[in-house]
C-alpha positions in Angstrom: 25.9 -1.7 -14.7 26.6 -0.1 -18.1 24.1 2.6 -19.0 26.5 4.7 -21.1 25.3 5.6 -24.6 25.5 8.0 -27.4 22.4 9.7 -28.7 21.4 10.2 -32.3 18.3 12.2 -33.2 16.4 12.2 -36.5 12.9 12.6 -37.7 12.7 8.9 -39.0 14.7 5.9 -38.0 14.8 2.9 -40.3 15.8 -0.5 -38.8 17.1 -2.6 -41.7 19.3 -1.7 -44.7 17.8 -4.0 -47.3 15.8 -2.8 -50.3 12.7 -1.9 -48.3 14.6 0.1 -45.8 16.7 2.0 -48.4 13.6 2.8 -50.5 11.9 4.0 -47.4 14.8 6.3 -46.6 14.7 7.8 -50.1 11.0 8.6 -49.6 11.6 10.2 -46.2 14.4 12.3 -47.7 12.2 13.4 -50.6 9.6 14.5 -48.1 12.1 16.9 -46.5 12.7 15.0 -43.2 15.9 13.8 -41.7 16.4 10.0 -41.8 18.9 7.6 -40.4 19.2 3.9 -41.5 20.8 1.3 -39.3 21.6 -2.3 -40.2 23.4 -5.4 -38.9 25.5 -5.8 -42.0 27.5 -3.6 -44.3 25.4 -1.3 -46.5 25.6 -3.4 -49.6 25.4 -6.8 -47.9 21.8 -6.9 -46.7 19.7 -10.1 -47.4 18.3 -8.5 -50.6 21.6 -9.5 -52.3 20.4 -13.1 -52.3 17.2 -12.4 -54.2 18.2 -13.7 -57.6 15.6 -14.3 -60.2 13.8 -11.0 -60.8 11.1 -8.4 -59.9 7.5 -8.4 -61.1 5.7 -5.5 -62.8 2.9 -5.7 -65.4 4.8 -3.6 -68.0 3.5 -5.6 -71.0 6.9 -5.5 -72.7 7.1 -9.1 -73.9 3.4 -9.9 -73.5 1.4 -6.8 -74.3 -1.8 -8.4 -73.0 -0.6 -8.1 -69.4 -2.2 -5.6 -67.0 -1.8 -4.9 -63.4 -5.2 -6.5 -62.9 -3.8 -9.8 -64.2 -0.9 -9.5 -61.8 -3.5 -8.9 -59.0 -5.4 -12.0 -60.0 -2.3 -14.2 -60.1 -1.1 -12.9 -56.8 -4.4 -13.2 -55.0 -5.4 -16.6 -56.3 -2.0 -18.2 -55.8 -2.1 -16.7 -52.3 -5.1 -19.0 -51.8 -7.4 -16.0 -51.0 -5.7 -15.2 -47.7 -3.9 -12.0 -48.7 -5.2 -8.5 -48.0 -6.8 -7.5 -51.4 -6.0 -3.8 -50.8 -2.3 -4.6 -50.2 -2.2 -6.7 -53.4 -3.9 -4.0 -55.4 -1.5 -1.4 -54.3 1.6 -3.5 -55.1 0.4 -4.6 -58.5 -0.8 -1.1 -59.5 2.4 0.6 -58.4 5.0 -1.9 -59.3 5.5 -0.7 -62.9 6.3 2.9 -61.8 8.5 1.7 -58.9 10.5 -0.6 -61.2 10.9 2.0 -64.0 12.1 4.5 -61.4 14.8 2.1 -60.3 15.8 1.6 -63.9 16.2 5.3 -64.3 18.5 5.4 -61.3 20.8 3.0 -63.1 19.7 -0.5 -62.1 21.2 -2.8 -64.8 18.1 -4.7 -65.8 18.4 -6.8 -69.0 17.0 -4.9 -72.0 15.7 -5.9 -75.4 17.4 -4.6 -78.5 14.9 -1.7 -78.6 15.9 -0.6 -75.1 12.8 -1.8 -73.3 13.2 -4.0 -70.2 13.1 -7.7 -70.9 10.7 -9.9 -69.0 10.8 -13.7 -68.2 8.3 -16.2 -67.0 8.2 -17.1 -63.3 6.0 -19.8 -61.8 2.2 -19.4 -61.8 2.3 -16.1 -63.7 -0.1 -15.9 -66.6 2.3 -13.6 -68.5 6.0 -12.8 -68.6 6.3 -10.0 -66.2 9.5 -10.6 -64.3 12.3 -8.1 -65.1 15.8 -9.2 -64.1 19.5 -8.5 -64.0 20.9 -11.9 -64.9 20.3 -14.0 -61.8 21.6 -11.4 -59.3 18.6 -9.0 -59.5 18.5 -8.3 -55.7 22.1 -7.4 -55.6 21.7 -5.1 -58.6 18.8 -3.4 -56.9 20.4 -3.0 -53.5 23.6 -1.5 -55.0 21.5 0.9 -57.0 19.5 2.0 -53.9 22.7 2.3 -51.8 24.3 4.4 -54.4 21.2 6.6 -54.4 21.5 7.1 -50.7 25.1 8.1 -51.0 24.2 10.6 -53.7 21.5 12.1 -51.4 23.8 12.1 -48.3 21.6 9.8 -46.3 23.4 8.1 -43.4 23.6 4.3 -43.0 25.0 3.1 -39.7 26.5 -0.4 -40.1 27.1 -3.2 -37.6 24.2 -2.0 -35.4 22.1 -4.5 -33.6 18.7 -3.2 -32.3 17.8 -5.0 -29.1 14.7 -3.0 -28.2 12.3 -0.5 -29.6 11.6 2.4 -27.3 7.9 2.9 -26.5 6.1 5.2 -24.1 2.3 4.9 -23.6 1.8 3.2 -26.9 4.0 5.5 -28.9 7.3 4.4 -30.5 10.1 7.0 -30.2 13.2 5.2 -31.2 15.4 2.2 -30.5 18.6 1.2 -28.6 21.3 -0.4 -30.7 24.6 -2.1 -30.0 27.7 -1.8 -32.1 28.7 -5.4 -32.9 32.4 -4.7 -32.7 32.9 -2.1 -30.0 29.9 -2.8 -27.9 29.1 0.9 -27.8 25.4 1.6 -27.3 23.4 4.3 -29.2 20.0 5.6 -28.4 18.4 6.5 -31.7 15.6 9.0 -31.0 13.1 9.6 -33.7 9.5 10.8 -34.4 8.8 7.6 -36.2 10.4 4.2 -36.7 10.2 1.9 -39.8 11.0 -1.8 -39.2 12.5 -3.4 -42.4 14.4 -6.1 -40.6 13.5 -9.2 -42.7 11.8 -12.5 -41.7 12.5 -15.7 -39.8 13.4 -18.4 -42.2 16.7 -19.1 -40.6 14.7 -20.8 -37.9 14.6 -24.0 -40.1 17.6 -26.3 -40.5 17.6 -26.1 -44.2 17.2 -22.4 -45.2 18.1 -20.1 -48.1 19.0 -17.4 -45.5 22.6 -16.8 -44.5 23.9 -17.4 -41.0 22.9 -14.9 -38.4 20.2 -13.2 -40.4 16.4 -13.7 -40.7 16.3 -15.0 -37.2 12.9 -13.4 -36.4 14.4 -10.7 -34.1 12.4 -8.1 -36.0 9.1 -9.9 -35.2 10.1 -10.1 -31.6 10.9 -6.4 -31.5 7.5 -5.5 -33.0 5.6 -7.9 -30.7 7.3 -6.6 -27.5 6.6 -3.0 -28.6 2.9 -3.8 -28.7 2.4 -4.5 -32.4 0.5 -7.6 -33.8 1.8 -10.5 -35.9 -0.4 -12.1 -38.5 -0.3 -15.4 -40.5 3.0 -16.6 -39.0 2.3 -20.1 -40.0 2.6 -19.1 -43.7 6.3 -19.9 -44.4 7.3 -20.5 -48.0 9.5 -23.4 -48.7 11.3 -22.8 -52.0 11.2 -25.9 -54.1 14.9 -25.8 -55.1 17.7 -25.5 -52.5 21.0 -27.1 -52.8 21.6 -30.4 -50.9 25.3 -30.7 -51.2 27.9 -30.1 -49.9 26.6 -30.0 -46.4 27.7 -26.4 -45.7 25.7 -25.3 -48.8 22.6 -27.2 -47.9 19.5 -25.0 -48.4 21.3 -22.4 -50.5 18.8 -21.1 -53.1 18.7 -22.4 -56.6 16.8 -19.5 -58.2 13.4 -20.0 -59.8 15.0 -18.3 -62.8 16.3 -21.8 -63.7 12.8 -23.0 -64.1 11.8 -19.7 -65.7 14.4 -20.4 -68.4 13.1 -23.9 -69.0 14.6 -26.0 -66.2 13.0 -29.5 -65.8 12.6 -31.6 -62.7 13.4 -35.3 -62.5 13.3 -37.7 -59.6 16.0 -40.3 -58.8 14.3 -42.8 -61.2 14.8 -40.4 -64.1 11.1 -39.5 -64.3 9.9 -36.0 -65.1 7.4 -36.0 -62.4 5.6 -32.6 -62.4 2.9 -34.0 -64.7 1.6 -35.9 -61.7 1.1 -32.7 -59.7 0.3 -29.9 -62.2 0.3 -31.3 -65.8 -0.7 -28.0 -67.3 2.0 -25.7 -65.8 4.6 -28.4 -65.0 7.8 -26.8 -63.5 6.2 -23.3 -63.8 3.5 -24.2 -61.2 3.2 -22.2 -58.0 6.0 -22.6 -55.5 3.9 -24.3 -52.9 2.9 -27.0 -55.4 6.4 -27.6 -56.7 7.8 -27.7 -53.2 5.2 -30.3 -52.2 5.9 -32.3 -55.3 9.6 -32.3 -54.6 9.0 -33.2 -51.0 6.7 -36.0 -51.9 9.1 -37.5 -54.4 11.8 -37.5 -51.8 9.6 -38.8 -48.9 8.2 -41.7 -51.1 11.7 -42.9 -51.9 12.4 -41.5 -55.3 15.3 -39.3 -54.3 18.8 -38.9 -55.7 21.9 -40.0 -53.8 21.9 -36.9 -51.6 18.2 -37.0 -50.8 17.0 -34.5 -53.4 15.4 -34.5 -56.8 17.1 -33.2 -60.0 16.8 -29.8 -61.8 18.1 -29.9 -65.3 18.8 -27.0 -67.6 21.4 -28.8 -69.7 19.2 -28.7 -72.8 19.9 -25.0 -73.1 23.3 -23.9 -74.6 26.1 -23.0 -72.4 26.2 -19.5 -73.9 22.5 -19.0 -72.9 23.1 -20.3 -69.4 26.1 -18.0 -68.9 24.0 -15.0 -70.1 20.8 -15.8 -68.2 22.1 -17.7 -65.2 25.7 -16.7 -64.5 25.4 -16.8 -60.7 24.0 -20.4 -60.7 26.6 -21.6 -63.1 29.3 -20.2 -60.8 27.6 -21.4 -57.6 27.7 -25.1 -58.7 31.1 -24.9 -60.3 32.6 -23.4 -57.2 30.9 -25.7 -54.7 30.7 -29.0 -56.6 32.7 -28.6 -59.7 29.4 -29.3 -61.5 28.8 -27.8 -64.9 25.0 -27.1 -65.1 25.2 -26.8 -68.8 26.0 -30.6 -68.9 24.9 -32.0 -65.5 21.7 -32.0 -63.4 21.6 -30.1 -60.1 20.3 -32.1 -57.1 17.9 -29.9 -55.1 15.3 -30.1 -52.3 12.8 -27.7 -50.5 14.4 -25.1 -48.3 12.8 -22.5 -46.0 12.8 -19.3 -48.0 10.3 -16.6 -47.1 8.1 -15.3 -44.3 4.7 -14.6 -45.8 3.3 -13.6 -42.5 4.7 -11.0 -40.2 3.9 -7.7 -38.6 0.3 -6.7 -39.2 0.0 -3.4 -41.0 -2.5 -1.0 -42.6 -2.0 -1.6 -46.3 -2.0 2.1 -47.5 0.6 3.3 -45.0 2.1 0.1 -43.6 1.5 1.5 -40.1 1.3 -1.0 -37.2 -0.8 -1.0 -34.1 1.8 1.1 -32.3 1.7 4.8 -33.0 4.8 6.0 -34.9 5.8 2.5 -35.8 5.8 1.2 -39.4 6.9 -2.0 -41.2 7.9 -2.8 -44.8 9.4 -5.6 -46.7 9.5 -9.3 -45.7 8.8 -8.4 -42.1 5.3 -7.2 -43.0 2.2 -9.4 -43.5 -0.6 -8.9 -45.9 0.6 -9.2 -49.5 1.3 -12.8 -50.1 -1.3 -14.7 -48.3 -0.6 -18.5 -48.2 1.9 -18.6 -51.1 4.2 -16.0 -52.6 4.8 -15.7 -56.3 8.4 -15.5 -57.3 9.4 -11.9 -58.1 6.8 -10.3 -55.9 9.1 -9.9 -52.9 11.3 -7.4 -54.6 8.3 -5.5 -56.0 6.9 -5.4 -52.4 10.1 -3.8 -51.1 10.0 -0.9 -53.5 6.3 -0.2 -53.4 5.8 -0.4 -49.6 9.2 0.9 -48.7 8.2 4.1 -50.4 4.7 4.1 -48.9 6.0 3.5 -45.4 8.7 6.2 -45.8 6.1 8.7 -47.0 3.7 7.9 -44.1 6.5 8.0 -41.5 7.6 11.4 -42.8 4.1 12.7 -42.7 3.7 11.5 -39.1 6.9 13.3 -38.2 5.8 16.5 -39.9 2.5 16.4 -38.0 3.7 16.1 -34.4 4.6 19.2 -32.4 7.4 17.7 -30.2 9.6 14.6 -30.2 8.8 12.2 -27.4 11.5 10.9 -25.0 11.2 8.7 -21.9 14.2 8.1 -19.6 12.5 5.2 -17.9 12.1 3.3 -21.2 15.7 4.0 -22.1 16.9 2.8 -18.7 14.9 -0.3 -19.1 16.5 -1.1 -22.5 19.9 -0.7 -20.9 19.0 -2.9 -18.0 17.9 -5.6 -20.3 21.2 -5.7 -22.1 23.1 -5.7 -18.8 21.1 -8.7 -17.6 21.8 -10.7 -20.8 25.6 -10.0 -20.5 26.7 -12.6 -18.0 28.4 -16.0 -17.5 26.3 -19.0 -18.1 26.4 -22.8 -18.7 24.8 -22.8 -22.2 26.1 -21.5 -25.6 23.8 -19.8 -28.0 24.9 -21.7 -31.2 24.0 -25.2 -30.0 20.6 -23.9 -28.9 20.1 -22.2 -32.2 20.8 -25.5 -33.9 18.4 -27.3 -31.6 15.7 -24.7 -32.5 16.3 -25.1 -36.2 16.2 -28.9 -36.0 13.0 -28.6 -34.0 11.2 -26.4 -36.5 12.4 -28.5 -39.5 11.2 -31.7 -37.9 7.9 -30.5 -36.4 6.9 -27.5 -38.5 8.3 -28.2 -41.9 6.8 -28.7 -45.4 4.1 -31.1 -44.2 2.7 -30.7 -40.7 0.2 -32.4 -38.3 -1.2 -31.6 -34.9 1.0 -34.1 -33.0 4.3 -32.9 -34.4 3.3 -29.2 -34.0 2.5 -29.7 -30.3 5.7 -31.6 -29.8 7.5 -28.8 -31.4 5.9 -26.3 -29.0 7.0 -28.5 -26.0 10.6 -28.8 -27.2 10.6 -25.0 -27.8 9.8 -24.6 -24.1 12.9 -26.6 -23.2 15.0 -24.5 -25.5 13.6 -21.3 -23.9 14.5 -22.6 -20.4 18.1 -23.3 -21.5 18.4 -20.0 -23.2 17.9 -18.2 -19.9 21.4 -19.5 -18.9 23.4 -18.6 -22.0 27.0 -17.5 -21.6 27.4 -14.0 -22.9 30.6 -12.0 -22.6 32.9 -9.8 -24.8 35.6 -11.6 -26.8 38.2 -11.1 -29.5 35.3 -11.2 -32.0 33.6 -8.2 -30.4 30.1 -8.6 -29.0 29.1 -11.5 -31.2 28.0 -13.6 -28.1 25.5 -10.9 -27.2 24.2 -10.7 -30.8 23.8 -14.5 -30.8 21.9 -14.5 -27.5 19.6 -11.7 -28.8 19.1 -13.7 -32.1 18.2 -16.8 -30.0 15.7 -14.8 -27.9 14.0 -13.4 -31.0 14.0 -16.8 -32.7 12.2 -18.3 -29.8 9.5 -15.7 -29.9 9.0 -16.0 -33.6 9.0 -19.8 -33.5 6.3 -19.9 -30.8 4.1 -17.6 -32.8 4.6 -19.8 -35.9 3.8 -23.0 -34.1 0.7 -21.6 -32.4 -0.7 -20.3 -35.6 0.1 -23.5 -37.4 -1.7 -25.5 -34.7 -4.8 -23.3 -35.1 -5.0 -23.4 -38.9 -6.6 -26.9 -39.2 -6.6 -27.1 -42.9 -4.3 -27.3 -45.9 -3.9 -23.9 -47.7 -1.0 -23.0 -49.8 2.4 -23.4 -48.1 0.6 -24.7 -44.9 0.3 -28.4 -45.6 -1.6 -30.3 -42.9 -1.4 -34.1 -43.2 -4.3 -34.5 -40.7 -6.4 -31.8 -42.5 -5.6 -32.3 -46.2 -8.3 -30.0 -47.6 -8.9 -26.2 -47.5 -11.7 -25.1 -45.1 -13.8 -22.2 -46.4 -14.5 -21.3 -42.8 -10.9 -20.6 -42.3 -10.6 -17.6 -44.6 -9.2 -15.8 -41.7 -5.9 -14.2 -40.6 -4.6 -15.6 -37.3 -3.2 -12.7 -35.2 -0.7 -12.9 -32.3 -0.3 -10.3 -29.6 1.7 -10.3 -26.4 0.3 -9.5 -23.0 2.2 -7.5 -20.4 4.1 -10.6 -19.3 5.1 -11.5 -22.8 2.6 -14.4 -23.1 1.3 -14.8 -26.6 -2.4 -14.5 -27.2 -4.0 -15.8 -30.4 -7.1 -14.5 -32.2 -8.4 -14.3 -35.8 -10.0 -11.8 -38.1 -11.8 -12.4 -41.4 -9.9 -11.7 -44.6 -10.9 -8.4 -46.1 -13.4 -8.6 -49.0 -12.2 -8.3 -52.5 -13.4 -5.2 -54.4 -16.2 -6.0 -56.9 -14.3 -4.5 -59.8 -11.5 -7.0 -59.3 -13.6 -10.1 -58.9 -14.1 -10.2 -62.7 -10.3 -10.4 -63.2 -10.0 -13.2 -60.7 -12.8 -15.2 -62.3 -11.5 -14.6 -65.8 -8.4 -16.5 -64.6 -10.8 -19.4 -64.0 -9.8 -19.5 -60.4 -12.0 -21.4 -58.0 -12.5 -20.3 -54.4 -11.6 -22.8 -51.7 -15.2 -24.0 -51.4 -15.3 -24.8 -55.1 -17.3 -21.8 -56.3 -16.3 -18.8 -58.4 -16.2 -15.6 -56.5 -19.6 -13.9 -56.5 
């Protein structure tokens, strides 16, 4: 049995090297505490690089009428009243400062002739409040943050796979990680740990996530450590993912295309959004546009590859190359299609986990002492539907807050906790997984993705959800016999087996929550319950018992502050029961 490991000690450990994790690290450093960041990928290749269209903040640059309260109302209403009002308030209040800070650090946001940051429309926003760097905003942000870490001398350890958080008597004191090339193990001891490990959208066959990321392993880490998950049924299907070629299916076609005037047509040549949201058309909320695209396809009005068409060809090529350079290149390189002349064929694709680890909004602390979560892995901000551009704002605002809270926790404790028994248990688990077996992880991952797409996709019903849960049980049984051994590719087999294990846990939580939410709300579309139920203004919460069995409960959504109800009502938003908020 291999229990050999290196030890690395810091005040705060951050698991995940995307925008949320890097912003958290900067906050920890600013508070005077030592911090280490570990990630599966190279430091400038986290999932944040795929966030294309922009980041929201009520700067009022282009539309001076905009206020953070308008941003709050848009986010809360389009989240179908399921978000935590305090989390939404914090994000919308603090986004302007967070964004301007990043600009000061050198992020190349597009600017107006007078030097102020330009802002574009995104779907369901009342005003133009989305700042952007072409259509590669996430990449620009991540590179800026990574360069800031280098300037500050903050360590980022690459190619590290965390298999288990270390917990003793309800207190998290670190993690065990595996080097994906050498197989070397490291015990990272820390006063506090911040999870910034992304979501679980790779669990669906058609997904905008890349291979081997967003597999839900972060959710599984949190659940096994004793934290809770919330709103796992709330998965956003982006309206526009590529459908061809096959290897590109699901790849994101950024909302910036619609923000710049892109129009949707079905296979009959009809501009169909007037049937679904005649006022906002293509700039409707993502859940509505995704359902519209899905419906057109399901009812037989699709194109030759099973999608609908997104058209930006009425804009000049010069404008497209300036505003949408990545999309132009993406279609030219994959299909030899010039989007300045031809329509893009697109279809819904699993894009964002709106549920996740349950946290306290102000600090993003979890149920486990010393454990925090930030970014896509955390629940609370988006409710039942995420507005485009809010995810990147969330990473900056709550990355900073989680970092500050973890640093304060570290400063307050008198001694760093260690537990040899917990460390030995983490080693034993890796040793047991490394074995010969009759199954391979990749085919089982594909089976899981097919299962979730077929039984827990854009439109759901009780029968399919329960069938999905049954099939998941069969996949879990097969996963217990996966072949895992070192190869010329390093320890990729072990990483795949761990991904599969995490995916099964996250998929089960998603299916169970989806079964219990017997209504249609936002991205959760139930064919058998087509209307919203005002009695289900609750967050479904998942916990694991000592044996790992998932237990489901629910809690009421927190009340909205009185001073913000006026802003919500001004937007003429109706509550799910048809009445204005009182």
